[in-house]
PDB file of N, CA, C, O and CB in Angstrom:
ATOM      1  N   MET A   1     -43.283  -4.597 -25.503  1.00  0.00           N
ATOM      2  CA  MET A   1     -42.649  -4.629 -24.194  1.00  0.00           C
ATOM      3  C   MET A   1     -42.935  -3.317 -23.471  1.00  0.00           C
ATOM      4  O   MET A   1     -42.824  -2.234 -24.046  1.00  0.00           O
ATOM      5  CB  MET A   1     -41.120  -4.871 -24.320  1.00  0.00           C
ATOM      6  N   SER A   2     -43.295  -3.434 -22.238  1.00  0.00           N
ATOM      7  CA  SER A   2     -43.544  -2.236 -21.455  1.00  0.00           C
ATOM      8  C   SER A   2     -42.349  -1.936 -20.574  1.00  0.00           C
ATOM      9  O   SER A   2     -41.399  -2.717 -20.521  1.00  0.00           O
ATOM     10  CB  SER A   2     -44.809  -2.391 -20.608  1.00  0.00           C
ATOM     11  N   GLU A   3     -42.390  -0.808 -19.882  1.00  0.00           N
ATOM     12  CA  GLU A   3     -41.278  -0.420 -19.027  1.00  0.00           C
ATOM     13  C   GLU A   3     -41.192  -1.307 -17.778  1.00  0.00           C
ATOM     14  O   GLU A   3     -40.188  -1.266 -17.067  1.00  0.00           O
ATOM     15  CB  GLU A   3     -41.417   1.046 -18.621  1.00  0.00           C
ATOM     16  N   HIS A   4     -42.215  -2.096 -17.506  1.00  0.00           N
ATOM     17  CA  HIS A   4     -42.217  -2.971 -16.334  1.00  0.00           C
ATOM     18  C   HIS A   4     -41.647  -4.363 -16.628  1.00  0.00           C
ATOM     19  O   HIS A   4     -41.610  -5.217 -15.742  1.00  0.00           O
ATOM     20  CB  HIS A   4     -43.627  -3.105 -15.800  1.00  0.00           C
ATOM     21  N   ASP A   5     -41.202  -4.593 -17.871  1.00  0.00           N
ATOM     22  CA  ASP A   5     -40.680  -5.904 -18.243  1.00  0.00           C
ATOM     23  C   ASP A   5     -39.197  -6.077 -17.919  1.00  0.00           C
ATOM     24  O   ASP A   5     -38.654  -7.166 -18.105  1.00  0.00           O
ATOM     25  CB  ASP A   5     -40.901  -6.134 -19.708  1.00  0.00           C
ATOM     26  N   SER A   6     -38.537  -5.032 -17.442  1.00  0.00           N
ATOM     27  CA  SER A   6     -37.097  -5.140 -17.194  1.00  0.00           C
ATOM     28  C   SER A   6     -36.827  -5.991 -15.961  1.00  0.00           C
ATOM     29  O   SER A   6     -37.695  -6.167 -15.105  1.00  0.00           O
ATOM     30  CB  SER A   6     -36.471  -3.747 -17.022  1.00  0.00           C
ATOM     31  N   THR A   7     -35.632  -6.506 -15.888  1.00  0.00           N
ATOM     32  CA  THR A   7     -35.259  -7.321 -14.730  1.00  0.00           C
ATOM     33  C   THR A   7     -35.121  -6.437 -13.502  1.00  0.00           C
ATOM     34  O   THR A   7     -34.860  -5.239 -13.617  1.00  0.00           O
ATOM     35  CB  THR A   7     -33.941  -8.088 -14.994  1.00  0.00           C
ATOM     36  N   HIS A   8     -35.293  -7.018 -12.349  1.00  0.00           N
ATOM     37  CA  HIS A   8     -35.229  -6.330 -11.049  1.00  0.00           C
ATOM     38  C   HIS A   8     -36.274  -5.226 -10.925  1.00  0.00           C
ATOM     39  O   HIS A   8     -36.076  -4.271 -10.174  1.00  0.00           O
ATOM     40  CB  HIS A   8     -33.841  -5.739 -10.838  1.00  0.00           C
ATOM     41  N   ALA A   9     -37.383  -5.345 -11.650  1.00  0.00           N
ATOM     42  CA  ALA A   9     -38.389  -4.286 -11.608  1.00  0.00           C
ATOM     43  C   ALA A   9     -39.155  -4.298 -10.287  1.00  0.00           C
ATOM     44  O   ALA A   9     -39.578  -3.243  -9.814  1.00  0.00           O
ATOM     45  CB  ALA A   9     -39.362  -4.435 -12.778  1.00  0.00           C
ATOM     46  N   GLY A  10     -39.340  -5.467  -9.689  1.00  0.00           N
ATOM     47  CA  GLY A  10     -40.156  -5.520  -8.493  1.00  0.00           C
ATOM     48  C   GLY A  10     -39.387  -5.719  -7.202  1.00  0.00           C
ATOM     49  O   GLY A  10     -39.982  -6.088  -6.189  1.00  0.00           O
ATOM     50  N   ASP A  11     -38.063  -5.482  -7.208  1.00  0.00           N
ATOM     51  CA  ASP A  11     -37.293  -5.753  -6.003  1.00  0.00           C
ATOM     52  C   ASP A  11     -37.075  -4.523  -5.136  1.00  0.00           C
ATOM     53  O   ASP A  11     -36.254  -4.553  -4.220  1.00  0.00           O
ATOM     54  CB  ASP A  11     -35.971  -6.335  -6.374  1.00  0.00           C
ATOM     55  N   GLY A  12     -37.790  -3.454  -5.408  1.00  0.00           N
ATOM     56  CA  GLY A  12     -37.691  -2.275  -4.563  1.00  0.00           C
ATOM     57  C   GLY A  12     -36.552  -1.352  -4.944  1.00  0.00           C
ATOM     58  O   GLY A  12     -36.277  -0.397  -4.217  1.00  0.00           O
ATOM     59  N   GLY A  13     -35.885  -1.598  -6.048  1.00  0.00           N
ATOM     60  CA  GLY A  13     -34.859  -0.688  -6.529  1.00  0.00           C
ATOM     61  C   GLY A  13     -33.482  -0.937  -5.953  1.00  0.00           C
ATOM     62  O   GLY A  13     -32.607  -0.087  -6.115  1.00  0.00           O
ATOM     63  N   SER A  14     -33.243  -2.049  -5.294  1.00  0.00           N
ATOM     64  CA  SER A  14     -31.907  -2.299  -4.768  1.00  0.00           C
ATOM     65  C   SER A  14     -30.966  -2.660  -5.920  1.00  0.00           C
ATOM     66  O   SER A  14     -31.300  -3.473  -6.782  1.00  0.00           O
ATOM     67  CB  SER A  14     -31.935  -3.431  -3.702  1.00  0.00           C
ATOM     68  N   ILE A  15     -29.783  -2.036  -5.915  1.00  0.00           N
ATOM     69  CA  ILE A  15     -28.812  -2.267  -6.970  1.00  0.00           C
ATOM     70  C   ILE A  15     -27.810  -3.306  -6.477  1.00  0.00           C
ATOM     71  O   ILE A  15     -27.262  -3.154  -5.386  1.00  0.00           O
ATOM     72  CB  ILE A  15     -28.097  -0.942  -7.382  1.00  0.00           C
ATOM     73  N   PRO A  16     -27.557  -4.356  -7.253  1.00  0.00           N
ATOM     74  CA  PRO A  16     -26.598  -5.382  -6.831  1.00  0.00           C
ATOM     75  C   PRO A  16     -25.193  -4.804  -6.654  1.00  0.00           C
ATOM     76  O   PRO A  16     -24.835  -3.808  -7.283  1.00  0.00           O
ATOM     77  CB  PRO A  16     -26.565  -6.524  -7.849  1.00  0.00           C
ATOM     78  N   PHE A  17     -24.409  -5.441  -5.793  1.00  0.00           N
ATOM     79  CA  PHE A  17     -23.064  -4.956  -5.466  1.00  0.00           C
ATOM     80  C   PHE A  17     -22.172  -4.904  -6.702  1.00  0.00           C
ATOM     81  O   PHE A  17     -21.471  -3.915  -6.917  1.00  0.00           O
ATOM     82  CB  PHE A  17     -22.422  -5.848  -4.403  1.00  0.00           C
ATOM     83  N   MET A  18     -22.193  -5.961  -7.518  1.00  0.00           N
ATOM     84  CA  MET A  18     -21.319  -5.993  -8.690  1.00  0.00           C
ATOM     85  C   MET A  18     -21.682  -4.902  -9.690  1.00  0.00           C
ATOM     86  O   MET A  18     -20.800  -4.372 -10.366  1.00  0.00           O
ATOM     87  CB  MET A  18     -21.390  -7.357  -9.363  1.00  0.00           C
ATOM     88  N   GLN A  19     -22.955  -4.559  -9.796  1.00  0.00           N
ATOM     89  CA  GLN A  19     -23.341  -3.479 -10.710  1.00  0.00           C
ATOM     90  C   GLN A  19     -22.821  -2.146 -10.196  1.00  0.00           C
ATOM     91  O   GLN A  19     -22.357  -1.320 -10.982  1.00  0.00           O
ATOM     92  CB  GLN A  19     -24.874  -3.426 -10.881  1.00  0.00           C
ATOM     93  N   LYS A  20     -22.893  -1.922  -8.876  1.00  0.00           N
ATOM     94  CA  LYS A  20     -22.332  -0.702  -8.294  1.00  0.00           C
ATOM     95  C   LYS A  20     -20.834  -0.636  -8.548  1.00  0.00           C
ATOM     96  O   LYS A  20     -20.300   0.423  -8.878  1.00  0.00           O
ATOM     97  CB  LYS A  20     -22.621  -0.636  -6.784  1.00  0.00           C
ATOM     98  N   LEU A  21     -20.156  -1.772  -8.391  1.00  0.00           N
ATOM     99  CA  LEU A  21     -18.711  -1.825  -8.584  1.00  0.00           C
ATOM    100  C   LEU A  21     -18.342  -1.518 -10.032  1.00  0.00           C
ATOM    101  O   LEU A  21     -17.437  -0.723 -10.288  1.00  0.00           O
ATOM    102  CB  LEU A  21     -18.170  -3.198  -8.179  1.00  0.00           C
ATOM    103  N   LEU A  22     -19.033  -2.141 -10.974  1.00  0.00           N
ATOM    104  CA  LEU A  22     -18.694  -1.967 -12.381  1.00  0.00           C
ATOM    105  C   LEU A  22     -19.178  -0.642 -12.952  1.00  0.00           C
ATOM    106  O   LEU A  22     -18.730  -0.245 -14.028  1.00  0.00           O
ATOM    107  CB  LEU A  22     -19.267  -3.094 -13.182  1.00  0.00           C
ATOM    108  N   ASP A  23     -20.073   0.049 -12.270  1.00  0.00           N
ATOM    109  CA  ASP A  23     -20.553   1.353 -12.732  1.00  0.00           C
ATOM    110  C   ASP A  23     -19.678   2.504 -12.258  1.00  0.00           C
ATOM    111  O   ASP A  23     -19.828   3.626 -12.741  1.00  0.00           O
ATOM    112  CB  ASP A  23     -21.970   1.574 -12.263  1.00  0.00           C
ATOM    113  N   SER A  24     -18.767   2.250 -11.323  1.00  0.00           N
ATOM    114  CA  SER A  24     -17.945   3.312 -10.766  1.00  0.00           C
ATOM    115  C   SER A  24     -16.570   3.330 -11.432  1.00  0.00           C
ATOM    116  O   SER A  24     -15.782   2.405 -11.232  1.00  0.00           O
ATOM    117  CB  SER A  24     -17.803   3.141  -9.247  1.00  0.00           C
ATOM    118  N   PRO A  25     -16.267   4.364 -12.222  1.00  0.00           N
ATOM    119  CA  PRO A  25     -14.970   4.391 -12.906  1.00  0.00           C
ATOM    120  C   PRO A  25     -13.797   4.557 -11.944  1.00  0.00           C
ATOM    121  O   PRO A  25     -12.703   4.069 -12.231  1.00  0.00           O
ATOM    122  CB  PRO A  25     -14.949   5.512 -13.922  1.00  0.00           C
ATOM    123  N   PHE A  26     -13.994   5.231 -10.811  1.00  0.00           N
ATOM    124  CA  PHE A  26     -12.886   5.443  -9.889  1.00  0.00           C
ATOM    125  C   PHE A  26     -12.523   4.154  -9.147  1.00  0.00           C
ATOM    126  O   PHE A  26     -11.350   3.905  -8.868  1.00  0.00           O
ATOM    127  CB  PHE A  26     -13.238   6.544  -8.889  1.00  0.00           C
ATOM    128  N   ILE A  27     -13.521   3.345  -8.832  1.00  0.00           N
ATOM    129  CA  ILE A  27     -13.220   2.053  -8.202  1.00  0.00           C
ATOM    130  C   ILE A  27     -12.514   1.153  -9.207  1.00  0.00           C
ATOM    131  O   ILE A  27     -11.572   0.451  -8.840  1.00  0.00           O
ATOM    132  CB  ILE A  27     -14.519   1.370  -7.675  1.00  0.00           C
ATOM    133  N   LEU A  28     -12.943   1.156 -10.460  1.00  0.00           N
ATOM    134  CA  LEU A  28     -12.275   0.360 -11.489  1.00  0.00           C
ATOM    135  C   LEU A  28     -10.844   0.837 -11.705  1.00  0.00           C
ATOM    136  O   LEU A  28      -9.943   0.023 -11.905  1.00  0.00           O
ATOM    137  CB  LEU A  28     -13.056   0.423 -12.806  1.00  0.00           C
ATOM    138  N   LEU A  29     -10.629   2.148 -11.668  1.00  0.00           N
ATOM    139  CA  LEU A  29      -9.275   2.696 -11.802  1.00  0.00           C
ATOM    140  C   LEU A  29      -8.406   2.250 -10.640  1.00  0.00           C
ATOM    141  O   LEU A  29      -7.263   1.843 -10.844  1.00  0.00           O
ATOM    142  CB  LEU A  29      -9.311   4.234 -11.878  1.00  0.00           C
ATOM    143  N   PHE A  30      -8.931   2.321  -9.425  1.00  0.00           N
ATOM    144  CA  PHE A  30      -8.179   1.881  -8.246  1.00  0.00           C
ATOM    145  C   PHE A  30      -7.822   0.404  -8.345  1.00  0.00           C
ATOM    146  O   PHE A  30      -6.683   0.017  -8.080  1.00  0.00           O
ATOM    147  CB  PHE A  30      -8.986   2.141  -6.967  1.00  0.00           C
ATOM    148  N   ILE A  31      -8.790  -0.417  -8.725  1.00  0.00           N
ATOM    149  CA  ILE A  31      -8.532  -1.853  -8.857  1.00  0.00           C
ATOM    150  C   ILE A  31      -7.504  -2.103  -9.963  1.00  0.00           C
ATOM    151  O   ILE A  31      -6.629  -2.955  -9.811  1.00  0.00           O
ATOM    152  CB  ILE A  31      -9.848  -2.621  -9.157  1.00  0.00           C
ATOM    153  N   GLY A  32      -7.603  -1.373 -11.061  1.00  0.00           N
ATOM    154  CA  GLY A  32      -6.678  -1.539 -12.178  1.00  0.00           C
ATOM    155  C   GLY A  32      -5.258  -1.136 -11.853  1.00  0.00           C
ATOM    156  O   GLY A  32      -4.319  -1.637 -12.471  1.00  0.00           O
ATOM    157  N   VAL A  33      -5.079  -0.241 -10.895  1.00  0.00           N
ATOM    158  CA  VAL A  33      -3.735   0.154 -10.478  1.00  0.00           C
ATOM    159  C   VAL A  33      -3.251  -0.702  -9.309  1.00  0.00           C
ATOM    160  O   VAL A  33      -2.083  -1.087  -9.261  1.00  0.00           O
ATOM    161  CB  VAL A  33      -3.709   1.638 -10.092  1.00  0.00           C
ATOM    162  N   ALA A  34      -4.144  -0.998  -8.372  1.00  0.00           N
ATOM    163  CA  ALA A  34      -3.744  -1.712  -7.156  1.00  0.00           C
ATOM    164  C   ALA A  34      -3.430  -3.182  -7.407  1.00  0.00           C
ATOM    165  O   ALA A  34      -2.471  -3.708  -6.843  1.00  0.00           O
ATOM    166  CB  ALA A  34      -4.833  -1.605  -6.119  1.00  0.00           C
ATOM    167  N   MET A  35      -4.217  -3.852  -8.241  1.00  0.00           N
ATOM    168  CA  MET A  35      -4.001  -5.285  -8.450  1.00  0.00           C
ATOM    169  C   MET A  35      -2.646  -5.584  -9.095  1.00  0.00           C
ATOM    170  O   MET A  35      -1.930  -6.445  -8.583  1.00  0.00           O
ATOM    171  CB  MET A  35      -5.113  -5.854  -9.315  1.00  0.00           C
ATOM    172  N   PRO A  36      -2.255  -4.927 -10.181  1.00  0.00           N
ATOM    173  CA  PRO A  36      -0.922  -5.195 -10.732  1.00  0.00           C
ATOM    174  C   PRO A  36       0.195  -4.832  -9.749  1.00  0.00           C
ATOM    175  O   PRO A  36       1.215  -5.519  -9.691  1.00  0.00           O
ATOM    176  CB  PRO A  36      -0.731  -4.422 -12.032  1.00  0.00           C
ATOM    177  N   THR A  37       0.007  -3.759  -8.981  1.00  0.00           N
ATOM    178  CA  THR A  37       1.017  -3.373  -7.996  1.00  0.00           C
ATOM    179  C   THR A  37       1.211  -4.470  -6.971  1.00  0.00           C
ATOM    180  O   THR A  37       2.344  -4.851  -6.680  1.00  0.00           O
ATOM    181  CB  THR A  37       0.625  -2.070  -7.302  1.00  0.00           C
ATOM    182  N   VAL A  38       0.134  -4.977  -6.424  1.00  0.00           N
ATOM    183  CA  VAL A  38       0.219  -6.047  -5.428  1.00  0.00           C
ATOM    184  C   VAL A  38       0.830  -7.307  -6.039  1.00  0.00           C
ATOM    185  O   VAL A  38       1.660  -7.962  -5.409  1.00  0.00           O
ATOM    186  CB  VAL A  38      -1.176  -6.358  -4.850  1.00  0.00           C
ATOM    187  N   ILE A  39       0.427  -7.643  -7.251  1.00  0.00           N
ATOM    188  CA  ILE A  39       0.960  -8.845  -7.908  1.00  0.00           C
ATOM    189  C   ILE A  39       2.452  -8.707  -8.147  1.00  0.00           C
ATOM    190  O   ILE A  39       3.198  -9.657  -7.906  1.00  0.00           O
ATOM    191  CB  ILE A  39       0.237  -9.105  -9.240  1.00  0.00           C
ATOM    192  N   TYR A  40       2.915  -7.539  -8.619  1.00  0.00           N
ATOM    193  CA  TYR A  40       4.341  -7.352  -8.865  1.00  0.00           C
ATOM    194  C   TYR A  40       5.143  -7.329  -7.571  1.00  0.00           C
ATOM    195  O   TYR A  40       6.281  -7.798  -7.552  1.00  0.00           O
ATOM    196  CB  TYR A  40       4.573  -6.069  -9.635  1.00  0.00           C
ATOM    197  N   ILE A  41       4.582  -6.798  -6.494  1.00  0.00           N
ATOM    198  CA  ILE A  41       5.277  -6.825  -5.204  1.00  0.00           C
ATOM    199  C   ILE A  41       5.427  -8.260  -4.725  1.00  0.00           C
ATOM    200  O   ILE A  41       6.501  -8.656  -4.273  1.00  0.00           O
ATOM    201  CB  ILE A  41       4.520  -5.983  -4.152  1.00  0.00           C
ATOM    202  N   ILE A  42       4.355  -9.040  -4.822  1.00  0.00           N
ATOM    203  CA  ILE A  42       4.428 -10.448  -4.411  1.00  0.00           C
ATOM    204  C   ILE A  42       5.422 -11.203  -5.294  1.00  0.00           C
ATOM    205  O   ILE A  42       6.206 -12.013  -4.799  1.00  0.00           O
ATOM    206  CB  ILE A  42       3.026 -11.116  -4.485  1.00  0.00           C
ATOM    207  N   TRP A  43       5.389 -10.936  -6.598  1.00  0.00           N
ATOM    208  CA  TRP A  43       6.315 -11.585  -7.525  1.00  0.00           C
ATOM    209  C   TRP A  43       7.767 -11.222  -7.170  1.00  0.00           C
ATOM    210  O   TRP A  43       8.643 -12.086  -7.170  1.00  0.00           O
ATOM    211  CB  TRP A  43       5.995 -11.174  -8.988  1.00  0.00           C
ATOM    212  N   GLY A  44       8.008  -9.960  -6.874  1.00  0.00           N
ATOM    213  CA  GLY A  44       9.352  -9.519  -6.507  1.00  0.00           C
ATOM    214  C   GLY A  44       9.844 -10.161  -5.218  1.00  0.00           C
ATOM    215  O   GLY A  44      11.005 -10.562  -5.132  1.00  0.00           O
ATOM    216  N   VAL A  45       8.986 -10.261  -4.226  1.00  0.00           N
ATOM    217  CA  VAL A  45       9.362 -10.916  -2.972  1.00  0.00           C
ATOM    218  C   VAL A  45       9.677 -12.384  -3.222  1.00  0.00           C
ATOM    219  O   VAL A  45      10.642 -12.911  -2.669  1.00  0.00           O
ATOM    220  CB  VAL A  45       8.239 -10.779  -1.922  1.00  0.00           C
ATOM    221  N   MET A  46       8.881 -13.044  -4.040  1.00  0.00           N
ATOM    222  CA  MET A  46       9.151 -14.451  -4.353  1.00  0.00           C
ATOM    223  C   MET A  46      10.490 -14.606  -5.066  1.00  0.00           C
ATOM    224  O   MET A  46      11.223 -15.557  -4.794  1.00  0.00           O
ATOM    225  CB  MET A  46       8.024 -15.034  -5.220  1.00  0.00           C
ATOM    226  N   GLU A  47      10.821 -13.692  -5.970  1.00  0.00           N
ATOM    227  CA  GLU A  47      12.108 -13.747  -6.669  1.00  0.00           C
ATOM    228  C   GLU A  47      13.267 -13.546  -5.704  1.00  0.00           C
ATOM    229  O   GLU A  47      14.270 -14.256  -5.789  1.00  0.00           O
ATOM    230  CB  GLU A  47      12.161 -12.691  -7.775  1.00  0.00           C
ATOM    231  N   ILE A  48      13.144 -12.588  -4.787  1.00  0.00           N
ATOM    232  CA  ILE A  48      14.200 -12.332  -3.810  1.00  0.00           C
ATOM    233  C   ILE A  48      14.386 -13.531  -2.887  1.00  0.00           C
ATOM    234  O   ILE A  48      15.518 -13.895  -2.569  1.00  0.00           O
ATOM    235  CB  ILE A  48      13.879 -11.076  -2.988  1.00  0.00           C
ATOM    236  N   VAL A  49      13.306 -14.140  -2.459  1.00  0.00           N
ATOM    237  CA  VAL A  49      13.376 -15.298  -1.565  1.00  0.00           C
ATOM    238  C   VAL A  49      14.007 -16.494  -2.280  1.00  0.00           C
ATOM    239  O   VAL A  49      14.676 -17.310  -1.646  1.00  0.00           O
ATOM    240  CB  VAL A  49      11.969 -15.666  -1.047  1.00  0.00           C
ATOM    241  N   SER A  50      13.799 -16.603  -3.597  1.00  0.00           N
ATOM    242  CA  SER A  50      14.320 -17.765  -4.318  1.00  0.00           C
ATOM    243  C   SER A  50      15.811 -17.653  -4.634  1.00  0.00           C
ATOM    244  O   SER A  50      16.403 -18.633  -5.088  1.00  0.00           O
ATOM    245  CB  SER A  50      13.548 -17.955  -5.600  1.00  0.00           C
ATOM    246  N   ILE A  51      16.435 -16.505  -4.413  1.00  0.00           N
ATOM    247  CA  ILE A  51      17.877 -16.356  -4.659  1.00  0.00           C
ATOM    248  C   ILE A  51      18.634 -17.130  -3.583  1.00  0.00           C
ATOM    249  O   ILE A  51      18.391 -16.924  -2.394  1.00  0.00           O
ATOM    250  CB  ILE A  51      18.304 -14.839  -4.665  1.00  0.00           C
ATOM    251  N   PRO A  52      19.534 -18.005  -3.976  1.00  0.00           N
ATOM    252  CA  PRO A  52      20.276 -18.779  -2.974  1.00  0.00           C
ATOM    253  C   PRO A  52      21.231 -17.891  -2.170  1.00  0.00           C
ATOM    254  O   PRO A  52      21.725 -16.874  -2.657  1.00  0.00           O
ATOM    255  CB  PRO A  52      21.061 -19.907  -3.655  1.00  0.00           C
ATOM    256  N   VAL A  53      21.472 -18.301  -0.943  1.00  0.00           N
ATOM    257  CA  VAL A  53      22.357 -17.544  -0.058  1.00  0.00           C
ATOM    258  C   VAL A  53      23.801 -17.754  -0.518  1.00  0.00           C
ATOM    259  O   VAL A  53      24.203 -18.875  -0.828  1.00  0.00           O
ATOM    260  CB  VAL A  53      22.174 -17.982   1.438  1.00  0.00           C
ATOM    261  N   ALA A  54      24.568 -16.679  -0.559  1.00  0.00           N
ATOM    262  CA  ALA A  54      25.961 -16.781  -0.990  1.00  0.00           C
ATOM    263  C   ALA A  54      26.788 -17.512   0.077  1.00  0.00           C
ATOM    264  O   ALA A  54      26.562 -17.307   1.270  1.00  0.00           O
ATOM    265  CB  ALA A  54      26.553 -15.368  -1.267  1.00  0.00           C
ATOM    266  N   PRO A  55      27.743 -18.364  -0.334  1.00  0.00           N
ATOM    267  CA  PRO A  55      28.567 -19.086   0.642  1.00  0.00           C
ATOM    268  C   PRO A  55      29.591 -18.169   1.320  1.00  0.00           C
ATOM    269  O   PRO A  55      30.360 -18.623   2.167  1.00  0.00           O
ATOM    270  CB  PRO A  55      29.287 -20.248  -0.041  1.00  0.00           C
TER     271      PRO A  55
END
């Protein structure tokens, strides 16, 4: 196998978006903190909305 047998060898060196995303530890850290935060906020709002109104 030569060095020219790798994938994306002839596409001019453009890096796919998902590879850029998965290669960046700070973006992964942000996603890892932001996604659970957003999910828990949405979950909390749904719980508050589901509480029946007191008579």
